[in-house]
CHARMM-style PDB file with segment names, atoms N, HN, CA, C and O in Angstrom:
ATOM      1  N   ARG     1     -24.363  12.157  -9.799  1.00  0.00      PROA
ATOM      2  CA  ARG     1     -25.143  10.865  -9.529  1.00  0.00      PROA
ATOM      3  C   ARG     1     -24.088   9.715  -9.379  1.00  0.00      PROA
ATOM      4  O   ARG     1     -24.446   8.547  -9.528  1.00  0.00      PROA
ATOM      5  N   ARG     2     -22.622  10.079  -9.047  1.00  0.00      PROA
ATOM      6  HN  ARG     2     -22.331  11.028  -8.926  1.00  0.00      PROA
ATOM      7  CA  ARG     2     -21.933   9.353  -8.805  1.00  0.00      PROA
ATOM      8  C   ARG     2     -21.617   9.695  -7.399  1.00  0.00      PROA
ATOM      9  O   ARG     2     -21.218   8.754  -6.715  1.00  0.00      PROA
ATOM     10  N   ALA     3     -21.696  10.624  -6.944  1.00  0.00      PROA
ATOM     11  HN  ALA     3     -22.020  11.390  -7.500  1.00  0.00      PROA
ATOM     12  CA  ALA     3     -21.354  11.082  -5.618  1.00  0.00      PROA
ATOM     13  C   ALA     3     -22.512  11.023  -4.743  1.00  0.00      PROA
ATOM     14  O   ALA     3     -22.259  11.063  -3.539  1.00  0.00      PROA
ATOM     15  N   VAL     4     -23.646  10.944  -5.067  1.00  0.00      PROA
ATOM     16  HN  VAL     4     -23.852  10.912  -6.045  1.00  0.00      PROA
ATOM     17  CA  VAL     4     -24.594   9.940  -4.337  1.00  0.00      PROA
ATOM     18  C   VAL     4     -24.197   8.845  -4.288  1.00  0.00      PROA
ATOM     19  O   VAL     4     -23.944   8.549  -3.120  1.00  0.00      PROA
ATOM     20  N   GLU     5     -23.976   7.954  -5.061  1.00  0.00      PROA
ATOM     21  HN  GLU     5     -24.182   8.194  -6.010  1.00  0.00      PROA
ATOM     22  CA  GLU     5     -23.767   6.355  -5.064  1.00  0.00      PROA
ATOM     23  C   GLU     5     -22.826   6.017  -4.346  1.00  0.00      PROA
ATOM     24  O   GLU     5     -22.816   4.983  -3.679  1.00  0.00      PROA
ATOM     25  N   VAL     6     -21.439   7.290  -4.422  1.00  0.00      PROA
ATOM     26  HN  VAL     6     -21.448   8.130  -4.964  1.00  0.00      PROA
ATOM     27  CA  VAL     6     -20.408   6.833  -3.127  1.00  0.00      PROA
ATOM     28  C   VAL     6     -20.792   7.125  -1.882  1.00  0.00      PROA
ATOM     29  O   VAL     6     -20.377   6.373  -1.000  1.00  0.00      PROA
ATOM     30  N   SER     7     -21.628   8.219  -1.512  1.00  0.00      PROA
ATOM     31  HN  SER     7     -21.965   8.829  -2.229  1.00  0.00      PROA
ATOM     32  CA  SER     7     -22.176   8.556  -0.721  1.00  0.00      PROA
ATOM     33  C   SER     7     -22.687   7.151   0.447  1.00  0.00      PROA
ATOM     34  O   SER     7     -22.292   6.696   1.520  1.00  0.00      PROA
ATOM     35  N   GLU     8     -23.489   6.945  -0.282  1.00  0.00      PROA
ATOM     36  HN  GLU     8     -23.809   7.315  -1.154  1.00  0.00      PROA
ATOM     37  CA  GLU     8     -24.652   5.637   0.091  1.00  0.00      PROA
ATOM     38  C   GLU     8     -23.575   4.373   0.106  1.00  0.00      PROA
ATOM     39  O   GLU     8     -23.592   3.841   1.216  1.00  0.00      PROA
ATOM     40  N   LEU     9     -23.157   4.089  -0.304  1.00  0.00      PROA
ATOM     41  HN  LEU     9     -23.143   4.521  -1.206  1.00  0.00      PROA
ATOM     42  CA  LEU     9     -22.083   3.252  -0.133  1.00  0.00      PROA
ATOM     43  C   LEU     9     -21.260   3.281   0.944  1.00  0.00      PROA
ATOM     44  O   LEU     9     -21.062   2.358   1.734  1.00  0.00      PROA
ATOM     45  N   TYR    10     -20.718   4.524   0.956  1.00  0.00      PROA
ATOM     46  HN  TYR    10     -20.879   5.274   0.315  1.00  0.00      PROA
ATOM     47  CA  TYR    10     -19.676   4.727   2.202  1.00  0.00      PROA
ATOM     48  C   TYR    10     -20.788   4.879   3.547  1.00  0.00      PROA
ATOM     49  O   TYR    10     -20.506   4.296   4.594  1.00  0.00      PROA
ATOM     50  N   ARG    11     -21.611   5.407   3.481  1.00  0.00      PROA
ATOM     51  HN  ARG    11     -21.840   5.881   2.631  1.00  0.00      PROA
ATOM     52  CA  ARG    11     -22.708   5.505   4.516  1.00  0.00      PROA
ATOM     53  C   ARG    11     -23.060   4.131   5.088  1.00  0.00      PROA
ATOM     54  O   ARG    11     -23.203   3.952   6.298  1.00  0.00      PROA
ATOM     55  N   THR    12     -23.194   3.158   4.162  1.00  0.00      PROA
ATOM     56  HN  THR    12     -23.077   3.303   3.179  1.00  0.00      PROA
ATOM     57  CA  THR    12     -23.664   1.855   4.281  1.00  0.00      PROA
ATOM     58  C   THR    12     -22.541   0.775   4.645  1.00  0.00      PROA
ATOM     59  O   THR    12     -22.858  -0.404   4.799  1.00  0.00      PROA
ATOM     60  N   GLY    13     -20.955   1.301   4.804  1.00  0.00      PROA
ATOM     61  HN  GLY    13     -20.698   2.260   4.679  1.00  0.00      PROA
ATOM     62  CA  GLY    13     -20.300   0.779   5.064  1.00  0.00      PROA
ATOM     63  C   GLY    13     -19.611  -0.693   3.936  1.00  0.00      PROA
ATOM     64  O   GLY    13     -18.850  -1.622   4.208  1.00  0.00      PROA
ATOM     65  N   LYS    14     -20.304  -0.307   2.682  1.00  0.00      PROA
ATOM     66  HN  LYS    14     -20.921   0.448   2.461  1.00  0.00      PROA
ATOM     67  CA  LYS    14     -20.054  -1.510   1.123  1.00  0.00      PROA
ATOM     68  C   LYS    14     -18.705  -0.681   0.495  1.00  0.00      PROA
ATOM     69  O   LYS    14     -18.455   0.509   0.302  1.00  0.00      PROA
ATOM     70  N   PRO    15     -18.026  -1.864   0.297  1.00  0.00      PROA
ATOM     71  CA  PRO    15     -17.133  -1.283  -1.186  1.00  0.00      PROA
ATOM     72  C   PRO    15     -17.022  -0.207  -2.443  1.00  0.00      PROA
ATOM     73  O   PRO    15     -17.625  -0.330  -3.509  1.00  0.00      PROA
ATOM     74  N   ILE    16     -16.303   0.658  -2.160  1.00  0.00      PROA
ATOM     75  HN  ILE    16     -15.813   0.757  -1.294  1.00  0.00      PROA
ATOM     76  CA  ILE    16     -16.498   1.688  -3.447  1.00  0.00      PROA
ATOM     77  C   ILE    16     -15.781   1.162  -4.564  1.00  0.00      PROA
ATOM     78  O   ILE    16     -14.665   0.728  -4.275  1.00  0.00      PROA
ATOM     79  N   LYS    17     -16.119   1.083  -5.755  1.00  0.00      PROA
ATOM     80  HN  LYS    17     -17.025   1.435  -5.989  1.00  0.00      PROA
ATOM     81  CA  LYS    17     -15.593   0.292  -6.585  1.00  0.00      PROA
ATOM     82  C   LYS    17     -15.308   1.873  -7.382  1.00  0.00      PROA
ATOM     83  O   LYS    17     -15.946   2.922  -7.287  1.00  0.00      PROA
ATOM     84  N   ARG    18     -13.977   1.504  -8.250  1.00  0.00      PROA
ATOM     85  HN  ARG    18     -13.459   0.652  -8.328  1.00  0.00      PROA
ATOM     86  CA  ARG    18     -13.598   2.538  -9.250  1.00  0.00      PROA
ATOM     87  C   ARG    18     -14.085   2.352 -10.323  1.00  0.00      PROA
ATOM     88  O   ARG    18     -14.142   1.185 -10.712  1.00  0.00      PROA
ATOM     89  N   THR    19     -14.611   3.435 -11.185  1.00  0.00      PROA
ATOM     90  HN  THR    19     -14.565   4.382 -10.868  1.00  0.00      PROA
ATOM     91  CA  THR    19     -15.260   3.470 -12.170  1.00  0.00      PROA
ATOM     92  C   THR    19     -14.354   3.589 -13.634  1.00  0.00      PROA
ATOM     93  O   THR    19     -14.722   3.360 -14.786  1.00  0.00      PROA
ATOM     94  N   ASP    20     -12.830   4.106 -13.035  1.00  0.00      PROA
ATOM     95  HN  ASP    20     -12.531   4.292 -12.099  1.00  0.00      PROA
ATOM     96  CA  ASP    20     -11.694   4.442 -14.173  1.00  0.00      PROA
ATOM     97  C   ASP    20     -10.956   3.001 -14.433  1.00  0.00      PROA
ATOM     98  O   ASP    20     -10.194   2.471 -13.623  1.00  0.00      PROA
ATOM     99  N   LYS    21     -11.232   2.595 -15.399  1.00  0.00      PROA
ATOM    100  HN  LYS    21     -11.850   3.025 -16.056  1.00  0.00      PROA
ATOM    101  CA  LYS    21     -10.479   1.275 -15.713  1.00  0.00      PROA
ATOM    102  C   LYS    21      -9.056   1.281 -16.105  1.00  0.00      PROA
ATOM    103  O   LYS    21      -8.454   0.227 -16.308  1.00  0.00      PROA
ATOM    104  N   SER    22      -8.529   2.386 -16.212  1.00  0.00      PROA
ATOM    105  HN  SER    22      -9.018   3.243 -16.047  1.00  0.00      PROA
ATOM    106  CA  SER    22      -7.201   2.334 -16.225  1.00  0.00      PROA
ATOM    107  C   SER    22      -6.506   2.315 -15.139  1.00  0.00      PROA
ATOM    108  O   SER    22      -5.307   2.078 -14.997  1.00  0.00      PROA
ATOM    109  N   SER    23      -7.549   2.655 -14.131  1.00  0.00      PROA
ATOM    110  HN  SER    23      -8.524   2.848 -14.246  1.00  0.00      PROA
ATOM    111  CA  SER    23      -7.153   2.409 -12.583  1.00  0.00      PROA
ATOM    112  C   SER    23      -6.998   0.830 -12.501  1.00  0.00      PROA
ATOM    113  O   SER    23      -6.030   0.214 -12.055  1.00  0.00      PROA
ATOM    114  N   ASP    24      -8.008   0.386 -12.956  1.00  0.00      PROA
ATOM    115  HN  ASP    24      -8.795   0.886 -13.318  1.00  0.00      PROA
ATOM    116  CA  ASP    24      -7.783  -1.177 -12.731  1.00  0.00      PROA
ATOM    117  C   ASP    24      -6.234  -2.022 -13.290  1.00  0.00      PROA
ATOM    118  O   ASP    24      -5.582  -2.899 -12.722  1.00  0.00      PROA
ATOM    119  N   GLU    25      -6.066  -1.501 -14.293  1.00  0.00      PROA
ATOM    120  HN  GLU    25      -6.595  -0.789 -14.755  1.00  0.00      PROA
ATOM    121  CA  GLU    25      -4.932  -1.747 -15.124  1.00  0.00      PROA
ATOM    122  C   GLU    25      -3.701  -1.719 -14.294  1.00  0.00      PROA
ATOM    123  O   GLU    25      -2.934  -2.671 -14.143  1.00  0.00      PROA
ATOM    124  N   GLN    26      -3.595  -0.643 -13.816  1.00  0.00      PROA
ATOM    125  HN  GLN    26      -4.218   0.129 -13.938  1.00  0.00      PROA
ATOM    126  CA  GLN    26      -2.482   0.081 -12.873  1.00  0.00      PROA
ATOM    127  C   GLN    26      -2.719  -0.919 -11.531  1.00  0.00      PROA
ATOM    128  O   GLN    26      -1.655  -1.389 -11.127  1.00  0.00      PROA
ATOM    129  N   SER    27      -3.348  -1.137 -11.126  1.00  0.00      PROA
ATOM    130  HN  SER    27      -4.212  -0.755 -11.454  1.00  0.00      PROA
ATOM    131  CA  SER    27      -3.900  -2.049  -9.733  1.00  0.00      PROA
ATOM    132  C   SER    27      -3.229  -3.249 -10.143  1.00  0.00      PROA
ATOM    133  O   SER    27      -2.304  -3.738  -9.494  1.00  0.00      PROA
ATOM    134  N   ARG    28      -3.802  -3.860 -11.497  1.00  0.00      PROA
ATOM    135  HN  ARG    28      -4.553  -3.463 -12.024  1.00  0.00      PROA
ATOM    136  CA  ARG    28      -3.279  -5.405 -11.699  1.00  0.00      PROA
ATOM    137  C   ARG    28      -1.546  -5.225 -11.667  1.00  0.00      PROA
ATOM    138  O   ARG    28      -0.880  -5.986 -10.964  1.00  0.00      PROA
ATOM    139  N   ARG    29      -0.806  -4.000 -12.609  1.00  0.00      PROA
ATOM    140  HN  ARG    29      -1.347  -3.382 -13.180  1.00  0.00      PROA
ATOM    141  CA  ARG    29       0.464  -3.943 -12.495  1.00  0.00      PROA
ATOM    142  C   ARG    29       1.086  -3.808 -11.487  1.00  0.00      PROA
ATOM    143  O   ARG    29       2.127  -4.457 -11.377  1.00  0.00      PROA
ATOM    144  N   CYS    30       0.657  -2.900 -10.382  1.00  0.00      PROA
ATOM    145  HN  CYS    30      -0.188  -2.372 -10.472  1.00  0.00      PROA
ATOM    146  CA  CYS    30       1.185  -3.080  -9.196  1.00  0.00      PROA
ATOM    147  C   CYS    30       1.216  -4.267  -8.224  1.00  0.00      PROA
ATOM    148  O   CYS    30       2.066  -4.682  -7.436  1.00  0.00      PROA
ATOM    149  N   SER    31      -0.060  -4.675  -8.577  1.00  0.00      PROA
ATOM    150  HN  SER    31      -0.750  -4.338  -9.218  1.00  0.00      PROA
ATOM    151  CA  SER    31      -0.511  -6.436  -7.595  1.00  0.00      PROA
ATOM    152  C   SER    31       0.933  -6.890  -7.931  1.00  0.00      PROA
ATOM    153  O   SER    31       1.739  -7.124  -7.031  1.00  0.00      PROA
ATOM    154  N   SER    32       1.272  -7.022  -9.363  1.00  0.00      PROA
ATOM    155  HN  SER    32       0.617  -6.832 -10.095  1.00  0.00      PROA
ATOM    156  CA  SER    32       2.184  -8.119 -10.276  1.00  0.00      PROA
ATOM    157  C   SER    32       3.374  -8.049  -9.291  1.00  0.00      PROA
ATOM    158  O   SER    32       3.939  -8.976  -8.711  1.00  0.00      PROA
ATOM    159  N   VAL    33       3.641  -6.578  -9.244  1.00  0.00      PROA
ATOM    160  HN  VAL    33       3.182  -5.825  -9.716  1.00  0.00      PROA
ATOM    161  CA  VAL    33       5.218  -6.345  -8.882  1.00  0.00      PROA
ATOM    162  C   VAL    33       5.358  -6.511  -7.178  1.00  0.00      PROA
ATOM    163  O   VAL    33       6.416  -6.705  -6.579  1.00  0.00      PROA
ATOM    164  N   VAL    34       4.350  -6.413  -6.726  1.00  0.00      PROA
ATOM    165  HN  VAL    34       3.491  -6.255  -7.213  1.00  0.00      PROA
ATOM    166  CA  VAL    34       4.292  -6.697  -5.294  1.00  0.00      PROA
ATOM    167  C   VAL    34       4.099  -8.370  -5.239  1.00  0.00      PROA
ATOM    168  O   VAL    34       4.840  -8.849  -4.380  1.00  0.00      PROA
ATOM    169  N   GLU    35       3.514  -9.093  -5.744  1.00  0.00      PROA
ATOM    170  HN  GLU    35       2.913  -8.703  -6.442  1.00  0.00      PROA
ATOM    171  CA  GLU    35       3.368 -10.729  -5.884  1.00  0.00      PROA
ATOM    172  C   GLU    35       5.163 -10.738  -6.067  1.00  0.00      PROA
ATOM    173  O   GLU    35       5.848 -11.075  -5.100  1.00  0.00      PROA
ATOM    174  N   LYS    36       5.693 -10.411  -7.140  1.00  0.00      PROA
ATOM    175  HN  LYS    36       5.137 -10.138  -7.925  1.00  0.00      PROA
ATOM    176  CA  LYS    36       6.877 -10.710  -7.491  1.00  0.00      PROA
ATOM    177  C   LYS    36       7.795 -10.456  -6.277  1.00  0.00      PROA
ATOM    178  O   LYS    36       8.558 -11.377  -5.988  1.00  0.00      PROA
ATOM    179  N   PHE    37       7.825  -9.483  -5.625  1.00  0.00      PROA
ATOM    180  HN  PHE    37       7.205  -8.734  -5.861  1.00  0.00      PROA
ATOM    181  CA  PHE    37       8.821  -9.134  -4.592  1.00  0.00      PROA
ATOM    182  C   PHE    37       8.341  -9.577  -3.444  1.00  0.00      PROA
ATOM    183  O   PHE    37       8.975  -9.187  -2.464  1.00  0.00      PROA
ATOM    184  N   LEU    38       7.144 -10.480  -3.167  1.00  0.00      PROA
ATOM    185  HN  LEU    38       6.629 -10.797  -3.964  1.00  0.00      PROA
ATOM    186  CA  LEU    38       6.960 -11.158  -1.918  1.00  0.00      PROA
ATOM    187  C   LEU    38       7.338 -12.400  -2.134  1.00  0.00      PROA
ATOM    188  O   LEU    38       7.481 -13.041  -1.092  1.00  0.00      PROA
ATOM    189  N   ASN    39       7.638 -13.202  -3.501  1.00  0.00      PROA
ATOM    190  HN  ASN    39       7.523 -12.682  -4.347  1.00  0.00      PROA
ATOM    191  CA  ASN    39       8.042 -14.376  -4.087  1.00  0.00      PROA
ATOM    192  C   ASN    39       9.793 -14.251  -4.044  1.00  0.00      PROA
ATOM    193  O   ASN    39      10.331 -15.216  -4.587  1.00  0.00      PROA
ATOM    194  N   LEU    40      10.634 -13.341  -3.552  1.00  0.00      PROA
ATOM    195  HN  LEU    40      10.198 -12.557  -3.111  1.00  0.00      PROA
ATOM    196  CA  LEU    40      11.941 -13.134  -3.679  1.00  0.00      PROA
ATOM    197  C   LEU    40      12.138 -13.525  -1.892  1.00  0.00      PROA
ATOM    198  O   LEU    40      11.614 -13.138  -0.847  1.00  0.00      PROA
ATOM    199  N   ASP    41      13.212 -14.512  -2.285  1.00  0.00      PROA
ATOM    200  HN  ASP    41      13.638 -14.826  -3.133  1.00  0.00      PROA
ATOM    201  CA  ASP    41      13.885 -14.996  -1.305  1.00  0.00      PROA
ATOM    202  C   ASP    41      15.113 -14.144  -0.635  1.00  0.00      PROA
ATOM    203  O   ASP    41      16.318 -14.315  -0.820  1.00  0.00      PROA
ATOM    204  N   LEU    42      14.413 -13.102   0.259  1.00  0.00      PROA
ATOM    205  HN  LEU    42      13.435 -12.962   0.410  1.00  0.00      PROA
ATOM    206  CA  LEU    42      15.366 -12.103   0.865  1.00  0.00      PROA
ATOM    207  C   LEU    42      16.620 -13.063   1.506  1.00  0.00      PROA
ATOM    208  O   LEU    42      17.766 -12.626   1.405  1.00  0.00      PROA
ATOM    209  N   GLU    43      16.473 -13.897   1.924  1.00  0.00      PROA
ATOM    210  HN  GLU    43      15.542 -14.252   2.006  1.00  0.00      PROA
ATOM    211  CA  GLU    43      17.590 -14.490   2.445  1.00  0.00      PROA
ATOM    212  C   GLU    43      18.673 -15.302   1.334  1.00  0.00      PROA
ATOM    213  O   GLU    43      19.572 -15.972   1.842  1.00  0.00      PROA
ATOM    214  N   ASP    44      18.590 -15.245   0.103  1.00  0.00      PROA
ATOM    215  HN  ASP    44      17.859 -14.701  -0.309  1.00  0.00      PROA
ATOM    216  CA  ASP    44      18.980 -15.818  -0.425  1.00  0.00      PROA
ATOM    217  C   ASP    44      20.546 -14.769  -0.937  1.00  0.00      PROA
ATOM    218  O   ASP    44      20.466 -13.574  -1.219  1.00  0.00      PROA
ATOM    219  N   LYS    45      21.888 -15.593  -0.951  1.00  0.00      PROA
ATOM    220  HN  LYS    45      21.953 -16.565  -0.722  1.00  0.00      PROA
ATOM    221  CA  LYS    45      22.779 -14.601  -0.561  1.00  0.00      PROA
ATOM    222  C   LYS    45      23.219 -13.985  -2.742  1.00  0.00      PROA
ATOM    223  O   LYS    45      23.700 -13.013  -3.324  1.00  0.00      PROA
ATOM    224  N   ASP    46      22.781 -15.001  -3.002  1.00  0.00      PROA
ATOM    225  HN  ASP    46      22.390 -15.791  -2.529  1.00  0.00      PROA
ATOM    226  CA  ASP    46      22.651 -14.612  -4.535  1.00  0.00      PROA
ATOM    227  C   ASP    46      21.843 -13.730  -5.348  1.00  0.00      PROA
ATOM    228  O   ASP    46      22.028 -13.466  -6.537  1.00  0.00      PROA
ATOM    229  N   LEU    47      20.691 -13.189  -4.392  1.00  0.00      PROA
ATOM    230  HN  LEU    47      20.541 -13.403  -3.427  1.00  0.00      PROA
ATOM    231  CA  LEU    47      19.544 -12.619  -5.046  1.00  0.00      PROA
ATOM    232  C   LEU    47      20.236 -10.988  -5.437  1.00  0.00      PROA
ATOM    233  O   LEU    47      20.878 -10.233  -4.706  1.00  0.00      PROA
ATOM    234  N   ASP    48      19.929 -10.871  -6.478  1.00  0.00      PROA
ATOM    235  HN  ASP    48      19.408 -11.485  -7.071  1.00  0.00      PROA
ATOM    236  CA  ASP    48      20.163  -9.508  -7.025  1.00  0.00      PROA
ATOM    237  C   ASP    48      18.787  -8.235  -6.920  1.00  0.00      PROA
ATOM    238  O   ASP    48      17.956  -7.861  -7.747  1.00  0.00      PROA
ATOM    239  N   LEU    49      19.038  -7.886  -5.623  1.00  0.00      PROA
ATOM    240  HN  LEU    49      19.714  -8.191  -4.951  1.00  0.00      PROA
ATOM    241  CA  LEU    49      18.011  -6.904  -5.389  1.00  0.00      PROA
ATOM    242  C   LEU    49      18.035  -5.790  -6.151  1.00  0.00      PROA
ATOM    243  O   LEU    49      16.893  -5.364  -6.323  1.00  0.00      PROA
ATOM    244  N   PRO    50      18.836  -5.172  -6.656  1.00  0.00      PROA
ATOM    245  CA  PRO    50      19.166  -3.767  -7.257  1.00  0.00      PROA
ATOM    246  C   PRO    50      18.519  -4.283  -8.745  1.00  0.00      PROA
ATOM    247  O   PRO    50      17.718  -3.596  -9.379  1.00  0.00      PROA
ATOM    248  N   SER    51      18.873  -5.250  -9.065  1.00  0.00      PROA
ATOM    249  HN  SER    51      19.523  -5.808  -8.549  1.00  0.00      PROA
ATOM    250  CA  SER    51      18.389  -5.773 -10.833  1.00  0.00      PROA
ATOM    251  C   SER    51      17.189  -6.021 -10.814  1.00  0.00      PROA
ATOM    252  O   SER    51      16.601  -5.741 -11.858  1.00  0.00      PROA
ATOM    253  N   PHE    52      16.409  -6.580  -9.759  1.00  0.00      PROA
ATOM    254  HN  PHE    52      16.887  -6.807  -8.911  1.00  0.00      PROA
ATOM    255  CA  PHE    52      15.083  -6.606  -9.452  1.00  0.00      PROA
ATOM    256  C   PHE    52      14.138  -5.152  -9.666  1.00  0.00      PROA
ATOM    257  O   PHE    52      13.103  -4.949 -10.301  1.00  0.00      PROA
ATOM    258  N   MET    53      15.112  -4.151  -8.724  1.00  0.00      PROA
ATOM    259  HN  MET    53      15.953  -4.316  -8.209  1.00  0.00      PROA
ATOM    260  CA  MET    53      14.396  -3.038  -8.585  1.00  0.00      PROA
ATOM    261  C   MET    53      14.333  -2.227  -9.961  1.00  0.00      PROA
ATOM    262  O   MET    53      13.344  -1.722 -10.492  1.00  0.00      PROA
ATOM    263  N   LYS    54      15.642  -2.242 -10.382  1.00  0.00      PROA
ATOM    264  HN  LYS    54      16.445  -2.653  -9.951  1.00  0.00      PROA
ATOM    265  CA  LYS    54      15.967  -1.580 -11.857  1.00  0.00      PROA
ATOM    266  C   LYS    54      14.703  -2.101 -13.112  1.00  0.00      PROA
ATOM    267  O   LYS    54      13.952  -1.287 -13.648  1.00  0.00      PROA
ATOM    268  N   ASP    55      14.685  -3.700 -13.430  1.00  0.00      PROA
ATOM    269  HN  ASP    55      15.295  -4.362 -12.995  1.00  0.00      PROA
ATOM    270  CA  ASP    55      14.091  -4.117 -14.073  1.00  0.00      PROA
ATOM    271  C   ASP    55      12.507  -4.173 -13.956  1.00  0.00      PROA
ATOM    272  O   ASP    55      11.889  -4.035 -15.011  1.00  0.00      PROA
ATOM    273  N   ASP    56      11.757  -4.367 -12.739  1.00  0.00      PROA
ATOM    274  HN  ASP    56      12.259  -4.479 -11.881  1.00  0.00      PROA
ATOM    275  CA  ASP    56      10.807  -4.588 -12.455  1.00  0.00      PROA
ATOM    276  C   ASP    56      10.300  -3.331 -11.371  1.00  0.00      PROA
ATOM    277  O   ASP    56       9.123  -3.150 -11.684  1.00  0.00      PROA
ATOM    278  N   VAL    57      10.571  -2.584 -10.484  1.00  0.00      PROA
ATOM    279  HN  VAL    57      11.527  -2.731 -10.230  1.00  0.00      PROA
ATOM    280  CA  VAL    57      10.160  -1.762 -10.194  1.00  0.00      PROA
ATOM    281  C   VAL    57       9.883  -0.274 -10.222  1.00  0.00      PROA
ATOM    282  O   VAL    57       8.958   0.435  -9.825  1.00  0.00      PROA
ATOM    283  N   LEU    58      11.442   0.001 -11.063  1.00  0.00      PROA
ATOM    284  HN  LEU    58      12.192  -0.576 -11.386  1.00  0.00      PROA
ATOM    285  CA  LEU    58      11.379   1.377 -11.501  1.00  0.00      PROA
ATOM    286  C   LEU    58      10.816   1.426 -12.937  1.00  0.00      PROA
ATOM    287  O   LEU    58      10.507   2.568 -13.277  1.00  0.00      PROA
ATOM    288  N   PRO    59      10.620   0.534 -13.801  1.00  0.00      PROA
ATOM    289  CA  PRO    59       9.199   0.552 -14.845  1.00  0.00      PROA
ATOM    290  C   PRO    59       7.995   0.912 -14.685  1.00  0.00      PROA
ATOM    291  O   PRO    59       7.437   1.904 -15.154  1.00  0.00      PROA
ATOM    292  N   SER    60       7.344  -0.359 -13.634  1.00  0.00      PROA
ATOM    293  HN  SER    60       7.797  -1.165 -13.253  1.00  0.00      PROA
ATOM    294  CA  SER    60       6.579   0.432 -12.814  1.00  0.00      PROA
ATOM    295  C   SER    60       6.164   1.492 -12.551  1.00  0.00      PROA
ATOM    296  O   SER    60       5.211   2.051 -13.094  1.00  0.00      PROA
ATOM    297  N   ALA    61       7.160   2.094 -11.258  1.00  0.00      PROA
ATOM    298  HN  ALA    61       7.935   1.640 -10.817  1.00  0.00      PROA
ATOM    299  CA  ALA    61       6.900   3.315 -11.230  1.00  0.00      PROA
ATOM    300  C   ALA    61       6.684   4.217 -12.110  1.00  0.00      PROA
ATOM    301  O   ALA    61       5.682   4.918 -11.971  1.00  0.00      PROA
ATOM    302  N   GLY    62       7.513   4.416 -13.169  1.00  0.00      PROA
ATOM    303  HN  GLY    62       8.327   3.847 -13.283  1.00  0.00      PROA
ATOM    304  CA  GLY    62       7.732   5.199 -14.360  1.00  0.00      PROA
ATOM    305  C   GLY    62       6.484   5.215 -15.141  1.00  0.00      PROA
ATOM    306  O   GLY    62       6.208   6.267 -15.718  1.00  0.00      PROA
ATOM    307  N   GLU    63       5.647   4.159 -15.254  1.00  0.00      PROA
ATOM    308  HN  GLU    63       5.871   3.305 -14.785  1.00  0.00      PROA
ATOM    309  CA  GLU    63       4.646   4.173 -15.403  1.00  0.00      PROA
ATOM    310  C   GLU    63       3.396   4.723 -15.037  1.00  0.00      PROA
ATOM    311  O   GLU    63       2.531   5.106 -15.825  1.00  0.00      PROA
ATOM    312  N   LEU    64       3.342   4.744 -13.754  1.00  0.00      PROA
ATOM    313  HN  LEU    64       4.045   4.432 -13.114  1.00  0.00      PROA
ATOM    314  CA  LEU    64       2.318   5.096 -12.561  1.00  0.00      PROA
ATOM    315  C   LEU    64       2.340   6.590 -12.542  1.00  0.00      PROA
ATOM    316  O   LEU    64       1.392   7.290 -12.187  1.00  0.00      PROA
ATOM    317  N   LEU    65       3.810   7.132 -13.062  1.00  0.00      PROA
ATOM    318  HN  LEU    65       4.581   6.563 -13.351  1.00  0.00      PROA
ATOM    319  CA  LEU    65       3.890   8.725 -12.929  1.00  0.00      PROA
ATOM    320  C   LEU    65       3.347   9.282 -14.394  1.00  0.00      PROA
ATOM    321  O   LEU    65       2.819  10.391 -14.481  1.00  0.00      PROA
ATOM    322  N   ASN    66       3.528   8.397 -15.553  1.00  0.00      PROA
ATOM    323  HN  ASN    66       3.956   7.497 -15.483  1.00  0.00      PROA
ATOM    324  CA  ASN    66       3.054   8.882 -16.622  1.00  0.00      PROA
ATOM    325  C   ASN    66       1.714   9.064 -16.983  1.00  0.00      PROA
ATOM    326  O   ASN    66       1.278   9.857 -17.817  1.00  0.00      PROA
ATOM    327  N   HSD    67       0.846   7.948 -16.014  1.00  0.00      PROA
ATOM    328  HN  HSD    67       1.200   7.304 -15.336  1.00  0.00      PROA
ATOM    329  CA  HSD    67      -0.681   8.282 -15.953  1.00  0.00      PROA
ATOM    330  C   HSD    67      -1.186   8.803 -15.190  1.00  0.00      PROA
ATOM    331  O   HSD    67      -2.403   8.713 -15.026  1.00  0.00      PROA
ATOM    332  N   SER    68      -0.290   9.631 -14.363  1.00  0.00      PROA
ATOM    333  HN  SER    68       0.699   9.703 -14.496  1.00  0.00      PROA
ATOM    334  CA  SER    68      -1.091  10.861 -13.255  1.00  0.00      PROA
ATOM    335  C   SER    68      -1.520  12.126 -13.619  1.00  0.00      PROA
ATOM    336  OT1 SER    68      -2.045  12.864 -12.785  1.00  0.00      PROA
TER     337      SER     68
END
């Protein structure tokens, strides 16, 4: 049934939405990390990028791997 629905959406060029709610949570977490990164001032000489990677990126990546 889902395959027919996805096939029809694909055929008509409409977006295919996920049915797995845990994927929505993962997407929100990833979006949050991306938003934080985009708000960093990479020109700032005092920016502690390794700290950002350790505190924000690595924990998120670990969560993604654990849910795969």
